[in-house]
N, C-alpha and C positions, 0 to 999 in steps of 0.2 A: 152648655159650656163645652168647648173643645179643649183637648189636651194640647200642650205645646211641644209634642215630640215629633211632629211631622212638619217639614219645611214648607210644604205646599199650602198649609193652613195659615202661614204667616207672611204678610206682605208689609212693605213700608206703609205706615199710616194706620196699621192695626193697633187697637188698644189692647194691652196685655198686662198680666201680672208676672213679674220675674223675681227670682231669688238671686241675690248677689252672692259672690263667693264667700264673703265674710258672714253672710246670714244663713248659710246652708245648714248649720247645726240647729239654729233657732227656728228656721223655716219662715222667717219674716219675709213677706212679699212686698214688692214695690211696684206700683202701677205707673204706666206711662204709655207713650205712643212709639212704636217701632220706627227708628230712623235708619237703621242698617241691620241686615241679617249677617251674622258673622260665621255661622256654621255652614260648611260646604256640603256635608252629606245630606241625604234626603230625610233621614230620621236620626234622632239621638235619644237614648233611653232616659237621660236626665233632663231633656228639654233642649230646644234649639237656642243657641247663644245669640243674643241680639244686643244692639246698643239702642237705648231709648233717646228720645229727643232732648232729654236732660243730660245726656252723656253717661248715664248709668249703664253698666254692662252686666248682664245676667242671663240666666237660662229661663225660658218661658215655662211657667207652670200652668197658667190659665190664659185662654184667649177670651177677652171680654166682649169684643164687638168686631164686626167686619170693618174693613178699611174705612177710615174717616176722611172726608174730603175737605 
């Protein structure tokens, strides 16, 4: 399992688990497929911010799989 702190590991179509802003305290993770990468920097200590195909925005905590086709 890869960490979601490096942008090069995350592409559109990658299956990930993200933490949404309102879930940061509880640590609740939401899984989905990356639709858009929102963080511009190469790394971020709290995870790269992405938008999932469901419209959910959050920071990547876990990368579940390589790009899905």
